[in-house]
Backbone as a chain_set.jsonl record, in Angstrom:
{"seq": "MLNVLLYIILAIVGFFVFMQLFVWISGYLKKGRKIENVKGELGRKIQSGNRLLVYFYSPSCGACKAMTPVIDKMKKEFSDIFSVNLAKDMNTARVFGVMGTPATVIVSQGRIQKFVLGARSEKFLRDLIS", "coords": {"N": [[-39.886, -1.776, 14.204], [-38.609, 0.248, 15.662], [-36.613, -1.227, 16.926], [-34.989, -2.0, 14.757], [-34.023, 0.477, 13.893], [-32.564, 1.182, 16.174], [-30.569, -0.814, 16.125], [-29.261, -0.097, 13.776], [-28.233, 2.421, 14.464], [-26.547, 1.682, 16.593], [-24.75, 0.084, 15.151], [-23.53, 1.981, 13.493], [-22.3, 3.679, 15.39], [-20.625, 1.776, 16.581], [-18.967, 1.202, 14.391], [-17.55, 3.649, 14.087], [-16.21, 3.751, 16.551], [-14.632, 1.459, 16.305], [-13.005, 2.277, 14.128], [-11.583, 4.402, 15.296], [-10.142, 3.022, 17.264], [-8.64, 1.358, 15.572], [-6.99, 3.236, 14.246], [-5.531, 4.229, 16.437], [-4.262, 1.877, 17.39], [-2.783, 1.089, 15.103], [-0.97, 3.206, 14.919], [0.367, 2.886, 17.346], [1.595, 0.4, 16.962], [3.554, 1.038, 15.151], [5.579, 2.108, 16.566], [8.982, 2.037, 17.334], [9.798, 1.121, 14.88], [12.362, 0.861, 12.505], [13.785, 3.421, 10.589], [14.756, 3.697, 7.364], [16.476, 4.345, 4.241], [15.68, 6.933, 3.411], [15.823, 9.802, 1.53], [17.827, 12.805, 0.964], [17.967, 15.819, 3.02], [16.37, 15.167, 5.247], [16.796, 12.385, 5.447], [19.534, 12.371, 6.099], [19.465, 13.645, 8.605], [17.952, 11.79, 10.053], [19.701, 9.611, 10.061], [21.701, 10.695, 11.627], [20.782, 10.425, 14.151], [19.43, 12.3, 15.608], [16.667, 13.769, 17.445], [13.634, 14.109, 15.874], [10.795, 15.825, 14.484], [8.501, 14.819, 12.224], [6.312, 15.842, 9.859], [3.58, 14.879, 8.007], [1.671, 15.742, 5.232], [-1.096, 16.633, 3.075], [-1.909, 18.634, 0.304], [-4.624, 18.775, -0.323], [-5.996, 18.089, 1.935], [-8.264, 18.855, 4.443], [-7.937, 19.127, 7.281], [-5.19, 19.341, 7.336], [-4.763, 21.817, 6.182], [-5.349, 23.547, 8.224], [-3.461, 22.818, 10.107], [-0.894, 22.964, 8.945], [0.098, 25.727, 8.804], [0.724, 26.099, 11.519], [2.769, 24.232, 11.915], [4.64, 25.304, 10.103], [5.211, 27.727, 11.384], [6.412, 26.753, 13.724], [8.647, 25.549, 12.611], [10.333, 27.654, 12.173], [11.356, 28.13, 14.66], [12.419, 25.702, 15.583], [14.954, 23.536, 14.489], [14.732, 20.898, 13.887], [12.374, 20.0, 12.665], [10.447, 18.666, 10.136], [8.622, 18.854, 7.098], [6.598, 16.864, 5.027], [5.281, 16.619, 1.928], [2.799, 14.693, 0.741], [1.827, 14.587, -1.856], [4.014, 15.076, -3.383], [6.053, 13.439, -2.429], [5.674, 10.467, -1.978], [7.105, 8.169, -1.496], [8.667, 8.518, 0.835], [6.613, 8.63, 2.688], [5.699, 5.992, 2.539], [7.883, 4.596, 3.604], [7.724, 5.385, 6.27], [5.255, 4.38, 6.881], [2.891, 5.792, 6.628], [-0.528, 6.257, 6.352], [-2.543, 8.064, 6.178], [-3.447, 11.574, 6.366], [-3.5, 14.536, 8.429], [-0.311, 13.438, 9.584], [1.87, 12.96, 12.26], [5.117, 12.334, 13.21], [7.453, 11.262, 15.561], [10.851, 10.853, 15.524], [13.686, 9.217, 16.712], [17.032, 8.341, 17.212], [16.991, 6.989, 14.794], [14.633, 5.533, 14.779], [11.056, 5.136, 14.986], [9.486, 6.881, 17.492], [7.085, 7.915, 18.311], [3.873, 7.976, 16.872], [1.433, 9.845, 15.463], [-1.778, 10.297, 14.337], [-3.859, 12.575, 12.702], [-5.202, 15.922, 13.22], [-3.586, 18.182, 15.419], [-3.084, 20.304, 18.306], [-1.076, 23.307, 18.691], [0.182, 23.385, 21.185], [0.219, 20.646, 21.885], [1.934, 19.694, 19.856], [4.282, 21.101, 20.469], [4.857, 19.965, 22.946], [5.436, 17.397, 22.059], [7.827, 17.716, 20.56], [9.63, 18.703, 22.386]], "CA": [[-39.256, -0.674, 13.495], [-37.718, 0.922, 16.596], [-35.458, -2.098, 17.142], [-34.133, -1.917, 13.572], [-33.362, 1.779, 13.966], [-31.589, 1.093, 17.258], [-29.45, -1.627, 15.632], [-28.524, 0.7, 12.786], [-27.483, 3.445, 15.207], [-25.457, 0.992, 17.295], [-23.77, -0.343, 14.154], [-22.783, 3.166, 13.065], [-21.444, 4.067, 16.514], [-19.609, 0.735, 16.685], [-18.014, 1.383, 13.294], [-16.673, 4.776, 14.399], [-15.347, 3.344, 17.665], [-13.658, 0.537, 15.716], [-12.041, 3.04, 13.324], [-10.706, 5.129, 16.211], [-9.234, 2.024, 17.832], [-7.737, 0.933, 14.512], [-6.001, 4.299, 14.052], [-4.67, 4.266, 17.617], [-3.452, 0.656, 17.426], [-1.811, 1.096, 14.006], [0.085, 4.138, 15.309], [1.121, 2.273, 18.441], [2.406, -0.694, 16.426], [4.679, 1.59, 14.384], [6.623, 2.506, 17.52], [10.172, 1.196, 17.286], [10.149, 0.797, 13.493], [13.597, 1.489, 12.027], [13.572, 4.22, 9.388], [15.909, 3.624, 6.456], [16.27, 4.666, 2.813], [15.064, 8.241, 3.196], [16.807, 10.632, 0.833], [17.898, 14.227, 1.235], [18.31, 16.332, 4.349], [15.651, 14.381, 6.252], [17.517, 11.126, 5.596], [20.788, 12.635, 6.833], [19.124, 13.928, 10.008], [17.537, 10.53, 10.669], [20.913, 8.819, 10.278], [22.517, 11.301, 12.683], [20.233, 10.014, 15.439], [18.737, 13.411, 16.269], [15.215, 13.675, 17.667], [12.985, 14.888, 14.831], [9.359, 15.778, 14.277], [8.241, 14.757, 10.789], [4.896, 16.123, 9.63], [3.123, 14.469, 6.69], [0.438, 16.442, 4.886], [-1.536, 16.648, 1.687], [-2.51, 19.948, 0.026], [-6.08, 18.695, -0.423], [-6.52, 17.665, 3.239], [-8.838, 19.971, 5.19], [-7.279, 19.259, 8.591], [-3.81, 19.772, 7.082], [-4.778, 23.253, 5.884], [-5.341, 24.246, 9.511], [-2.289, 22.434, 10.894], [0.357, 23.303, 8.259], [0.663, 27.007, 9.257], [1.286, 25.917, 12.866], [4.054, 23.552, 11.706], [5.547, 26.273, 9.472], [5.623, 28.662, 12.444], [7.327, 26.049, 14.623], [9.89, 25.276, 11.877], [11.19, 28.831, 12.324], [11.952, 28.043, 15.992], [13.106, 24.421, 15.779], [15.606, 23.07, 13.259], [14.5, 19.466, 13.708], [11.001, 19.745, 12.217], [10.406, 18.494, 8.69], [7.311, 18.659, 6.481], [6.639, 16.022, 3.835], [4.077, 16.731, 1.118], [2.546, 13.383, 0.146], [1.605, 14.729, -3.289], [5.325, 15.137, -4.036], [7.009, 12.47, -1.883], [4.942, 9.323, -1.435], [8.06, 7.141, -1.071], [9.002, 8.741, 2.241], [5.423, 8.227, 3.454], [5.688, 4.519, 2.592], [8.925, 4.163, 4.548], [7.211, 5.64, 7.614], [3.99, 3.682, 7.078], [1.809, 6.769, 6.717], [-1.704, 5.861, 5.572], [-3.479, 9.183, 6.135], [-2.892, 12.856, 6.788], [-2.124, 14.809, 8.808], [0.365, 12.474, 10.452], [3.047, 13.524, 12.907], [5.956, 11.232, 13.666], [8.681, 11.598, 16.275], [11.914, 9.892, 15.226], [14.887, 9.389, 17.522], [17.968, 7.239, 17.026], [16.623, 6.286, 13.574], [13.429, 4.72, 14.987], [9.834, 5.859, 15.339], [9.202, 6.917, 18.926], [5.655, 8.214, 18.468], [3.174, 8.153, 15.593], [0.145, 10.456, 15.781], [-2.576, 10.583, 13.153], [-4.914, 13.559, 12.934], [-4.812, 17.286, 13.552], [-3.252, 18.412, 16.824], [-2.863, 21.708, 18.673], [0.32, 23.746, 18.777], [0.701, 22.955, 22.485], [0.5, 19.225, 21.764], [3.12, 19.54, 19.014], [5.444, 21.58, 21.235], [5.165, 18.941, 23.931], [6.049, 16.266, 21.359], [9.194, 17.998, 20.094], [10.553, 19.021, 23.505]], "C": [[-38.242, 0.042, 14.391], [-36.461, 0.091, 16.846], [-34.484, -2.045, 15.978], [-33.348, -0.611, 13.579], [-32.279, 1.784, 15.046], [-30.358, 0.289, 16.82], [-28.605, -0.861, 14.61], [-27.67, 1.751, 13.48], [-26.313, 2.808, 15.95], [-24.375, 0.533, 16.333], [-22.915, 0.833, 13.696], [-21.823, 3.613, 14.16], [-20.308, 3.054, 16.678], [-18.544, 0.855, 15.611], [-17.043, 2.515, 13.603], [-15.738, 4.461, 15.562], [-14.25, 2.41, 17.148], [-12.594, 1.299, 14.925], [-11.077, 3.825, 14.211], [-9.69, 4.181, 16.848], [-8.21, 1.56, 16.805], [-6.627, 1.958, 14.3], [-5.022, 4.318, 15.226], [-3.73, 3.053, 17.644], [-2.402, 0.654, 16.31], [-0.669, 2.072, 14.3], [0.971, 3.56, 16.395], [2.059, 1.179, 17.92], [3.593, -0.211, 15.598], [5.838, 1.998, 15.294], [7.773, 1.503, 17.468], [10.614, 0.824, 15.884], [11.391, 1.568, 13.079], [13.311, 2.186, 10.706], [14.857, 4.229, 8.568], [15.483, 4.052, 5.055], [15.463, 5.932, 2.581], [16.141, 9.145, 2.621], [16.787, 12.071, 1.342], [18.27, 14.572, 2.666], [17.621, 15.542, 5.464], [16.365, 13.057, 6.501], [18.811, 11.29, 6.377], [20.518, 12.89, 8.308], [18.699, 12.659, 10.739], [18.756, 9.683, 10.995], [21.784, 9.377, 11.388], [22.013, 10.931, 14.075], [19.515, 11.108, 16.19], [17.259, 13.098, 16.476], [14.552, 14.628, 16.679], [11.473, 14.786, 14.927], [9.162, 15.831, 12.765], [6.732, 14.84, 10.594], [4.541, 15.766, 8.186], [1.779, 15.139, 6.415], [0.131, 16.278, 3.408], [-2.195, 17.992, 1.425], [-4.037, 19.925, -0.029], [-6.759, 18.309, 0.887], [-7.009, 18.88, 4.026], [-8.17, 20.199, 6.534], [-5.841, 19.746, 8.427], [-3.739, 21.275, 6.823], [-4.782, 24.078, 7.16], [-4.038, 23.999, 10.263], [-0.961, 22.884, 10.261], [0.912, 24.666, 8.665], [1.291, 26.924, 10.659], [2.666, 25.257, 12.752], [5.057, 24.519, 11.103], [6.068, 27.286, 10.485], [6.653, 28.01, 13.361], [8.661, 25.744, 13.933], [10.86, 26.451, 11.966], [11.923, 28.814, 13.662], [12.829, 26.812, 16.176], [13.699, 23.955, 14.453], [15.31, 21.61, 12.956], [13.037, 19.133, 13.433], [11.017, 19.707, 10.695], [8.97, 18.287, 8.239], [7.489, 17.831, 5.222], [5.276, 16.105, 3.143], [3.864, 15.397, 0.402], [2.299, 13.452, -1.353], [2.926, 14.715, -4.057], [6.277, 14.032, -3.6], [6.288, 11.309, -1.203], [5.9, 8.231, -0.941], [8.448, 7.289, 0.391], [7.833, 8.331, 3.128], [5.355, 6.71, 3.587], [6.711, 3.993, 3.59], [8.428, 4.302, 5.985], [5.92, 4.877, 7.91], [2.808, 4.609, 7.221], [0.68, 6.35, 5.788], [-2.719, 6.981, 5.445], [-2.809, 10.445, 6.626], [-3.938, 13.626, 7.577], [-1.579, 13.721, 9.741], [1.629, 13.129, 10.982], [3.828, 12.376, 13.536], [7.168, 11.804, 14.391], [9.678, 10.476, 16.016], [13.109, 10.225, 16.11], [15.748, 8.141, 17.369], [17.567, 6.367, 15.825], [15.384, 5.413, 13.679], [12.245, 5.606, 15.351], [9.608, 5.74, 16.844], [7.714, 7.136, 19.189], [5.075, 8.496, 17.091], [1.767, 8.637, 15.915], [-0.573, 10.797, 14.479], [-3.684, 11.556, 13.527], [-4.357, 14.919, 13.32], [-4.595, 17.425, 15.058], [-2.975, 19.892, 17.054], [-1.366, 22.023, 18.715], [0.936, 23.306, 20.099], [1.071, 21.475, 22.451], [1.777, 18.991, 20.968], [4.382, 20.002, 19.734], [5.851, 20.575, 22.306], [5.838, 17.728, 23.289], [7.514, 16.521, 21.05], [10.153, 18.26, 21.25], [10.778, 17.829, 24.413]], "O": [[-37.153, 0.399, 13.943], [-35.367, 0.641, 16.964], [-33.271, -2.044, 16.189], [-32.149, -0.598, 13.302], [-31.198, 2.334, 14.84], [-29.228, 0.677, 17.118], [-27.38, -0.976, 14.594], [-26.51, 1.947, 13.12], [-25.205, 3.343, 15.933], [-23.192, 0.588, 16.671], [-21.704, 0.691, 13.53], [-20.657, 3.896, 13.885], [-19.158, 3.439, 16.89], [-17.361, 0.64, 15.873], [-15.837, 2.363, 13.406], [-14.579, 4.875, 15.544], [-13.082, 2.554, 17.51], [-11.406, 0.998, 15.041], [-9.886, 3.906, 13.912], [-8.51, 4.513, 16.954], [-7.036, 1.388, 17.134], [-5.457, 1.594, 14.187], [-3.812, 4.413, 15.022], [-2.534, 3.201, 17.896], [-1.258, 0.262, 16.54], [0.481, 1.791, 13.963], [2.19, 3.728, 16.365], [3.189, 1.054, 18.39], [4.537, -0.967, 15.367], [6.956, 2.206, 14.822], [7.568, 0.292, 17.548], [11.697, 0.266, 15.709], [11.47, 2.781, 13.275], [12.678, 1.618, 9.816], [15.9, 4.703, 9.018], [14.296, 4.11, 4.734], [14.653, 5.995, 1.656], [17.241, 9.239, 3.165], [15.869, 12.494, 2.044], [18.804, 13.752, 3.414], [18.223, 15.279, 6.505], [16.524, 12.65, 7.652], [19.148, 10.454, 7.216], [21.256, 12.408, 9.167], [19.042, 12.467, 11.906], [18.842, 9.104, 12.078], [22.528, 8.633, 12.027], [22.727, 11.102, 15.063], [19.033, 10.879, 17.3], [16.68, 12.271, 15.773], [14.869, 15.817, 16.65], [10.936, 13.781, 15.394], [9.602, 16.773, 12.107], [5.979, 14.01, 11.103], [5.14, 16.296, 7.249], [0.872, 15.11, 7.246], [0.967, 15.85, 2.612], [-2.978, 18.453, 2.256], [-4.676, 20.953, 0.196], [-7.986, 18.212, 0.936], [-6.252, 19.825, 4.249], [-7.867, 21.338, 6.892], [-5.33, 20.477, 9.275], [-2.767, 21.928, 7.201], [-4.269, 25.197, 7.173], [-3.562, 24.879, 10.98], [-0.002, 23.156, 10.984], [2.123, 24.768, 8.862], [2.276, 27.606, 10.941], [3.616, 25.676, 13.414], [6.209, 24.561, 11.537], [7.24, 27.661, 10.443], [7.646, 28.635, 13.731], [9.697, 25.686, 14.596], [12.072, 26.267, 11.849], [12.99, 29.413, 13.792], [13.86, 26.872, 16.847], [13.028, 23.977, 13.421], [15.616, 21.137, 11.862], [12.522, 18.118, 13.903], [11.541, 20.614, 10.048], [8.19, 17.622, 8.92], [8.413, 18.062, 4.441], [4.255, 15.709, 3.705], [4.666, 15.016, -0.45], [2.536, 12.471, -2.058], [2.956, 14.382, -5.242], [7.219, 13.715, -4.326], [6.303, 11.198, 0.023], [5.541, 7.452, -0.058], [8.547, 6.295, 1.111], [8.033, 7.751, 4.195], [4.989, 6.2, 4.646], [6.433, 3.052, 4.333], [8.684, 3.434, 6.82], [5.536, 4.744, 9.072], [1.82, 4.259, 7.867], [0.891, 6.118, 4.598], [-3.671, 6.859, 4.674], [-1.737, 10.399, 7.229], [-5.135, 13.394, 7.411], [-2.302, 13.168, 10.57], [2.366, 13.774, 10.236], [3.286, 11.563, 14.285], [7.828, 12.717, 13.894], [9.39, 9.303, 16.256], [13.492, 11.389, 16.235], [15.241, 7.019, 17.394], [17.778, 5.155, 15.838], [15.103, 4.631, 12.771], [12.404, 6.675, 15.939], [9.549, 4.639, 17.392], [7.155, 6.616, 20.155], [5.693, 9.16, 16.259], [0.995, 7.929, 16.562], [-0.033, 11.502, 13.627], [-4.363, 11.383, 14.539], [-3.192, 15.047, 13.698], [-5.332, 16.854, 15.861], [-2.673, 20.635, 16.12], [-0.521, 21.13, 18.768], [2.096, 22.895, 20.13], [2.134, 21.095, 22.942], [2.613, 18.178, 21.362], [5.431, 19.368, 19.622], [7.039, 20.358, 22.547], [6.706, 17.102, 23.897], [8.354, 15.644, 21.254], [11.36, 18.061, 21.109], [11.519, 17.929, 25.391]]}, "num_chains": 1, "name": "protein.A"}
């Protein structure tokens, strides 16, 4: 009985480790992806080659509810931060390869430089944009 319980616990821990690795690897593999066919102001900024921080969120996401006010505060300081609501703009999320929220993407020269999935601190975000 103890051995079965141990195997179940190891399987659960292994699953969570695998999921963390999957998220990290999928973000890493997006690095260098060319971003095209994005409409509006965000599309124009991407084409200009500027360094941008693009934040993807969903109104129903718990982690996004904590992170969105931080992004909104930073948008007042930096002109190159954009928020994309997945409930309203899923096409842009597809172009970037976003599979979950919150997701933060750094774009420079029309390509993904960094792709971060999950909630992050304001200090982390400031370090990304600068």
